[in-house]
NUTOR-394452 format. One record per residue (C-alpha): residue number from 1; chain; x, y, z. Coordinates in steps of 0.1 Angstrom, whole numbers, plus 5000, padded with zeros to 4 digits. Example, Ala and Ser with C-alpha at 12.3 -4.5 7.8 and 13.67 -1.06 7.14 Angstrom:
<drenkes>
<nr=1 kette=A u=5123 v=4955 w=5078>
<nr=2 kette=A u=5137 v=4989 w=5071>
</drenkes>
This chain:
<drenkes>
<nr=1 kette=A u=3413 v=3901 w=6101>
<nr=2 kette=A u=3404 v=3927 w=6078>
<nr=3 kette=A u=3370 v=3910 w=6064>
<nr=4 kette=A u=3356 v=3912 w=6103>
<nr=5 kette=A u=3372 v=3944 w=6109>
<nr=6 kette=A u=3349 v=3956 w=6073>
<nr=7 kette=A u=3320 v=3936 w=6088>
<nr=8 kette=A u=3321 v=3952 w=6121>
<nr=9 kette=A u=3320 v=3987 w=6103>
<nr=10 kette=A u=3290 v=3978 w=6080>
<nr=11 kette=A u=3271 v=3965 w=6110>
<nr=12 kette=A u=3280 v=3996 w=6131>
<nr=13 kette=A u=3271 v=4018 w=6100>
<nr=14 kette=A u=3239 v=3998 w=6097>
<nr=15 kette=A u=3235 v=4006 w=6134>
<nr=16 kette=A u=3235 v=4043 w=6132>
<nr=17 kette=A u=3216 v=4046 w=6104>
<nr=18 kette=A u=3184 v=4030 w=6118>
<nr=19 kette=A u=3191 v=4050 w=6154>
<nr=20 kette=A u=3187 v=4080 w=6130>
<nr=21 kette=A u=3156 v=4070 w=6112>
<nr=22 kette=A u=3142 v=4062 w=6142>
<nr=23 kette=A u=3147 v=4095 w=6162>
<nr=24 kette=A u=3136 v=4114 w=6130>
<nr=25 kette=A u=3107 v=4096 w=6130>
<nr=26 kette=A u=3098 v=4102 w=6163>
<nr=27 kette=A u=3109 v=4137 w=6159>
<nr=28 kette=A u=3084 v=4144 w=6131>
<nr=29 kette=A u=3055 v=4123 w=6148>
<nr=30 kette=A u=3065 v=4142 w=6180>
<nr=31 kette=A u=3064 v=4177 w=6159>
<nr=32 kette=A u=3033 v=4169 w=6141>
<nr=33 kette=A u=3013 v=4160 w=6172>
<nr=34 kette=A u=3020 v=4188 w=6185>
<nr=35 kette=A u=3007 v=4214 w=6156>
<nr=36 kette=A u=2966 v=4200 w=6151>
<nr=37 kette=A u=2952 v=4216 w=6117>
<nr=38 kette=A u=2926 v=4238 w=6124>
<nr=39 kette=A u=2894 v=4235 w=6110>
<nr=40 kette=A u=2863 v=4257 w=6108>
<nr=41 kette=A u=2829 v=4242 w=6100>
<nr=42 kette=A u=2811 v=4253 w=6065>
<nr=43 kette=A u=2782 v=4245 w=6048>
<nr=44 kette=A u=2784 v=4230 w=6009>
<nr=45 kette=A u=2759 v=4208 w=5985>
<nr=46 kette=A u=2753 v=4175 w=5999>
<nr=47 kette=A u=2743 v=4166 w=5960>
<nr=48 kette=A u=2740 v=4183 w=5925>
<nr=49 kette=A u=2718 v=4216 w=5931>
<nr=50 kette=A u=2705 v=4234 w=5901>
<nr=51 kette=A u=2696 v=4272 w=5896>
<nr=52 kette=A u=2666 v=4287 w=5913>
<nr=53 kette=A u=2664 v=4256 w=5935>
<nr=54 kette=A u=2647 v=4262 w=5969>
<nr=55 kette=A u=2672 v=4250 w=5994>
<nr=56 kette=A u=2665 v=4224 w=6019>
<nr=57 kette=A u=2683 v=4206 w=6047>
<nr=58 kette=A u=2686 v=4173 w=6028>
<nr=59 kette=A u=2705 v=4197 w=5999>
<nr=60 kette=A u=2733 v=4208 w=6026>
<nr=61 kette=A u=2763 v=4195 w=6046>
<nr=62 kette=A u=2787 v=4204 w=6072>
<nr=63 kette=A u=2826 v=4201 w=6059>
<nr=64 kette=A u=2856 v=4211 w=6082>
<nr=65 kette=A u=2878 v=4230 w=6057>
<nr=66 kette=A u=2908 v=4252 w=6068>
<nr=67 kette=A u=2902 v=4287 w=6072>
<nr=68 kette=A u=2928 v=4297 w=6055>
<nr=69 kette=A u=2916 v=4280 w=6020>
<nr=70 kette=A u=2880 v=4291 w=6024>
<nr=71 kette=A u=2864 v=4322 w=6000>
<nr=72 kette=A u=2845 v=4349 w=6014>
<nr=73 kette=A u=2814 v=4351 w=6023>
<nr=74 kette=A u=2807 v=4315 w=6037>
<nr=75 kette=A u=2777 v=4299 w=6056>
<nr=76 kette=A u=2782 v=4279 w=6087>
<nr=77 kette=A u=2751 v=4263 w=6095>
<nr=78 kette=A u=2728 v=4248 w=6074>
<nr=79 kette=A u=2699 v=4270 w=6090>
<nr=80 kette=A u=2715 v=4298 w=6076>
<nr=81 kette=A u=2704 v=4283 w=6042>
<nr=82 kette=A u=2676 v=4265 w=6041>
<nr=83 kette=A u=2646 v=4279 w=6025>
<nr=84 kette=A u=2668 v=4303 w=6005>
<nr=85 kette=A u=2670 v=4299 w=5963>
<nr=86 kette=A u=2702 v=4291 w=5946>
<nr=87 kette=A u=2714 v=4315 w=5918>
<nr=88 kette=A u=2740 v=4291 w=5906>
<nr=89 kette=A u=2742 v=4260 w=5900>
<nr=90 kette=A u=2763 v=4240 w=5923>
<nr=91 kette=A u=2780 v=4205 w=5925>
<nr=92 kette=A u=2788 v=4180 w=5957>
<nr=93 kette=A u=2809 v=4193 w=5982>
<nr=94 kette=A u=2808 v=4223 w=5969>
<nr=95 kette=A u=2817 v=4257 w=5989>
<nr=96 kette=A u=2780 v=4276 w=5989>
<nr=97 kette=A u=2788 v=4314 w=5992>
<nr=98 kette=A u=2769 v=4344 w=5997>
<nr=99 kette=A u=2769 v=4353 w=5960>
<nr=100 kette=A u=2746 v=4324 w=5948>
<nr=101 kette=A u=2722 v=4331 w=5975>
<nr=102 kette=A u=2691 v=4354 w=5960>
<nr=103 kette=A u=2677 v=4376 w=5977>
<nr=104 kette=A u=2649 v=4372 w=6006>
<nr=105 kette=A u=2613 v=4370 w=5986>
<nr=106 kette=A u=2627 v=4370 w=5953>
<nr=107 kette=A u=2611 v=4337 w=5944>
<nr=108 kette=A u=2619 v=4307 w=5931>
<nr=109 kette=A u=2631 v=4295 w=5893>
<nr=110 kette=A u=2635 v=4321 w=5865>
<nr=111 kette=A u=2630 v=4350 w=5887>
<nr=112 kette=A u=2660 v=4349 w=5914>
<nr=113 kette=A u=2681 v=4348 w=5884>
<nr=114 kette=A u=2672 v=4380 w=5871>
<nr=115 kette=A u=2697 v=4411 w=5882>
<nr=116 kette=A u=2681 v=4441 w=5891>
<nr=117 kette=A u=2674 v=4466 w=5863>
<nr=118 kette=A u=2672 v=4433 w=5838>
<nr=119 kette=A u=2643 v=4418 w=5822>
<nr=120 kette=A u=2638 v=4386 w=5811>
<nr=121 kette=A u=2619 v=4384 w=5771>
<nr=122 kette=A u=2610 v=4349 w=5757>
<nr=123 kette=A u=2612 v=4345 w=5714>
<nr=124 kette=A u=2600 v=4320 w=5694>
<nr=125 kette=A u=2626 v=4303 w=5677>
<nr=126 kette=A u=2629 v=4272 w=5653>
<nr=127 kette=A u=2662 v=4249 w=5648>
<nr=128 kette=A u=2674 v=4276 w=5625>
<nr=129 kette=A u=2668 v=4308 w=5647>
<nr=130 kette=A u=2682 v=4285 w=5682>
<nr=131 kette=A u=2716 v=4282 w=5658>
<nr=132 kette=A u=2708 v=4243 w=5655>
<nr=133 kette=A u=2700 v=4242 w=5690>
<nr=134 kette=A u=2733 v=4254 w=5705>
<nr=135 kette=A u=2717 v=4282 w=5722>
<nr=136 kette=A u=2716 v=4268 w=5753>
<nr=137 kette=A u=2712 v=4285 w=5792>
<nr=138 kette=A u=2743 v=4303 w=5798>
<nr=139 kette=A u=2758 v=4311 w=5762>
<nr=140 kette=A u=2755 v=4348 w=5749>
<nr=141 kette=A u=2742 v=4359 w=5712>
<nr=142 kette=A u=2736 v=4385 w=5695>
<nr=143 kette=A u=2701 v=4393 w=5678>
<nr=144 kette=A u=2700 v=4398 w=5636>
<nr=145 kette=A u=2669 v=4417 w=5629>
<nr=146 kette=A u=2653 v=4415 w=5591>
<nr=147 kette=A u=2627 v=4431 w=5575>
<nr=148 kette=A u=2618 v=4461 w=5551>
<nr=149 kette=A u=2619 v=4497 w=5571>
<nr=150 kette=A u=2598 v=4508 w=5545>
<nr=151 kette=A u=2569 v=4490 w=5545>
<nr=152 kette=A u=2564 v=4483 w=5511>
<nr=153 kette=A u=2569 v=4455 w=5485>
<nr=154 kette=A u=2606 v=4464 w=5466>
<nr=155 kette=A u=2623 v=4435 w=5476>
<nr=156 kette=A u=2660 v=4454 w=5476>
<nr=157 kette=A u=2645 v=4479 w=5505>
<nr=158 kette=A u=2648 v=4444 w=5528>
<nr=159 kette=A u=2673 v=4446 w=5558>
<nr=160 kette=A u=2690 v=4434 w=5576>
<nr=161 kette=A u=2699 v=4453 w=5614>
<nr=162 kette=A u=2722 v=4437 w=5647>
<nr=163 kette=A u=2694 v=4446 w=5668>
<nr=164 kette=A u=2710 v=4436 w=5705>
<nr=165 kette=A u=2746 v=4428 w=5706>
<nr=166 kette=A u=2764 v=4399 w=5739>
<nr=167 kette=A u=2730 v=4394 w=5750>
<nr=168 kette=A u=2731 v=4364 w=5773>
<nr=169 kette=A u=2706 v=4333 w=5770>
<nr=170 kette=A u=2686 v=4325 w=5802>
<nr=171 kette=A u=2668 v=4296 w=5793>
<nr=172 kette=A u=2659 v=4272 w=5767>
<nr=173 kette=A u=2625 v=4261 w=5765>
<nr=174 kette=A u=2621 v=4255 w=5805>
<nr=175 kette=A u=2656 v=4246 w=5813>
<nr=176 kette=A u=2675 v=4266 w=5838>
<nr=177 kette=A u=2710 v=4254 w=5830>
<nr=178 kette=A u=2731 v=4242 w=5803>
<nr=179 kette=A u=2740 v=4201 w=5803>
<nr=180 kette=A u=2769 v=4190 w=5813>
<nr=181 kette=A u=2776 v=4172 w=5780>
<nr=182 kette=A u=2768 v=4207 w=5761>
<nr=183 kette=A u=2748 v=4190 w=5740>
<nr=184 kette=A u=2719 v=4209 w=5716>
<nr=185 kette=A u=2685 v=4211 w=5730>
<nr=186 kette=A u=2652 v=4214 w=5707>
<nr=187 kette=A u=2634 v=4237 w=5718>
<nr=188 kette=A u=2605 v=4263 w=5704>
<nr=189 kette=A u=2615 v=4292 w=5729>
<nr=190 kette=A u=2645 v=4307 w=5741>
<nr=191 kette=A u=2646 v=4335 w=5771>
<nr=192 kette=A u=2670 v=4364 w=5769>
<nr=193 kette=A u=2681 v=4387 w=5796>
<nr=194 kette=A u=2682 v=4423 w=5782>
<nr=195 kette=A u=2677 v=4454 w=5794>
<nr=196 kette=A u=2646 v=4475 w=5794>
<nr=197 kette=A u=2653 v=4492 w=5762>
<nr=198 kette=A u=2662 v=4459 w=5749>
<nr=199 kette=A u=2630 v=4442 w=5758>
<nr=200 kette=A u=2608 v=4472 w=5740>
<nr=201 kette=A u=2631 v=4463 w=5707>
<nr=202 kette=A u=2626 v=4425 w=5705>
<nr=203 kette=A u=2583 v=4433 w=5710>
<nr=204 kette=A u=2585 v=4455 w=5686>
<nr=205 kette=A u=2606 v=4440 w=5659>
<nr=206 kette=A u=2587 v=4401 w=5665>
<nr=207 kette=A u=2558 v=4420 w=5647>
<nr=208 kette=A u=2576 v=4437 w=5617>
<nr=209 kette=A u=2605 v=4413 w=5613>
<nr=210 kette=A u=2625 v=4381 w=5607>
<nr=211 kette=A u=2644 v=4372 w=5643>
<nr=212 kette=A u=2679 v=4352 w=5639>
<nr=213 kette=A u=2701 v=4346 w=5666>
<nr=214 kette=A u=2738 v=4346 w=5661>
<nr=215 kette=A u=2763 v=4326 w=5688>
<nr=216 kette=A u=2792 v=4344 w=5697>
<nr=217 kette=A u=2821 v=4330 w=5721>
<nr=218 kette=A u=2814 v=4343 w=5757>
<nr=219 kette=A u=2848 v=4351 w=5760>
<nr=220 kette=A u=2844 v=4375 w=5732>
<nr=221 kette=A u=2835 v=4412 w=5749>
<nr=222 kette=A u=2840 v=4428 w=5720>
<nr=223 kette=A u=2809 v=4452 w=5710>
<nr=224 kette=A u=2816 v=4453 w=5667>
<nr=225 kette=A u=2787 v=4481 w=5653>
<nr=226 kette=A u=2780 v=4469 w=5615>
<nr=227 kette=A u=2759 v=4494 w=5597>
<nr=228 kette=A u=2723 v=4480 w=5582>
<nr=229 kette=A u=2728 v=4460 w=5551>
<nr=230 kette=A u=2703 v=4459 w=5523>
<nr=231 kette=A u=2692 v=4433 w=5503>
<nr=232 kette=A u=2705 v=4453 w=5472>
<nr=233 kette=A u=2740 v=4452 w=5480>
<nr=234 kette=A u=2740 v=4409 w=5481>
<nr=235 kette=A u=2738 v=4410 w=5449>
<nr=236 kette=A u=2761 v=4440 w=5437>
<nr=237 kette=A u=2744 v=4471 w=5440>
<nr=238 kette=A u=2752 v=4496 w=5453>
<nr=239 kette=A u=2739 v=4504 w=5491>
<nr=240 kette=A u=2719 v=4536 w=5492>
<nr=241 kette=A u=2696 v=4542 w=5523>
<nr=242 kette=A u=2657 v=4533 w=5530>
<nr=243 kette=A u=2641 v=4561 w=5515>
<nr=244 kette=A u=2610 v=4580 w=5534>
<nr=245 kette=A u=2580 v=4590 w=5522>
<nr=246 kette=A u=2571 v=4617 w=5535>
<nr=247 kette=A u=2533 v=4632 w=5528>
<nr=248 kette=A u=2526 v=4670 w=5521>
<nr=249 kette=A u=2497 v=4684 w=5538>
<nr=250 kette=A u=2481 v=4701 w=5509>
<nr=251 kette=A u=2487 v=4738 w=5511>
<nr=252 kette=A u=2455 v=4756 w=5530>
<nr=253 kette=A u=2437 v=4783 w=5504>
<nr=254 kette=A u=2433 v=4815 w=5515>
<nr=255 kette=A u=2403 v=4837 w=5508>
<nr=256 kette=A u=2408 v=4868 w=5488>
<nr=257 kette=A u=2404 v=4892 w=5507>
<nr=258 kette=A u=2368 v=4908 w=5503>
<nr=259 kette=A u=2363 v=4940 w=5479>
<nr=260 kette=A u=2366 v=4973 w=5498>
<nr=261 kette=A u=2335 v=4995 w=5496>
<nr=262 kette=A u=2337 v=5034 w=5484>
<nr=263 kette=A u=2320 v=5063 w=5490>
<nr=264 kette=A u=2310 v=5094 w=5469>
<nr=265 kette=A u=2311 v=5127 w=5478>
<nr=266 kette=A u=2292 v=5157 w=5459>
<nr=267 kette=A u=2301 v=5188 w=5471>
<nr=268 kette=A u=2288 v=5217 w=5452>
<nr=269 kette=A u=2302 v=5212 w=5416>
<nr=270 kette=A u=2331 v=5189 w=5438>
<nr=271 kette=A u=2331 v=5150 w=5431>
<nr=272 kette=A u=2352 v=5134 w=5455>
<nr=273 kette=A u=2352 v=5089 w=5456>
<nr=274 kette=A u=2366 v=5080 w=5492>
<nr=275 kette=A u=2375 v=5040 w=5497>
<nr=276 kette=A u=2369 v=5023 w=5527>
<nr=277 kette=A u=2381 v=4988 w=5540>
<nr=278 kette=A u=2356 v=4957 w=5541>
<nr=279 kette=A u=2366 v=4958 w=5578>
<nr=280 kette=A u=2349 v=4992 w=5587>
<nr=281 kette=A u=2361 v=5018 w=5604>
<nr=282 kette=A u=2390 v=5020 w=5632>
<nr=283 kette=A u=2386 v=5042 w=5657>
<nr=284 kette=A u=2423 v=5052 w=5675>
</drenkes>
């Protein structure tokens, strides 16, 4: 009797649990159907895109994305972007934002990547200067200059200075972006992003010294100023400033004043000598 009673209670409990689960499923289904997810069309990259490329219709696609998760300055139609130039690379399905688009008329390739007020200057490099090929697009370097400021044959006067600090590498060869694997690039020319004053320094330095790049961590923004290093100090010598020889102009010879002239005045038994300057008489 007890067994039958317990069995009946168990069956009733299972039936009740089933009804509760069915009600919860219907409630959840009803609630989901009552709350549709709102989306908005946004333009994204259809395939991998490199910086400097001119966008075409095939490069873009439209995604439906909830507005709450969208960044600012997005585009809602591919027609808004066709013909414009990217200033930064994009991966497939990456939403294109306004900060990634170059200003109209800025051209394609490298020019759109140069911010207003800055300049792109190329320097010749080898495996040593380019830090074994690791000075690739996007990295930051210091530019070192080694030369003889006195322009003489004294090796003790050879000096190294930090010519430019925390300079961005724009291109390595003709490559605008670094590869995903981060491998070094063997190139003969590196293009640096500098201000106009830095461009002048680079142009002058290449003719009077040897340039060397020093790779730095892009997160390191601390500007460290170091004094010029003279060759003589490497061997324990006392540091000394480069002597600047100034040629003195020969002293201008001043001609001696011409001799004065005199007049003898004789009046009777009186004799008087009067001296006069060479310039003659000056009337008041």
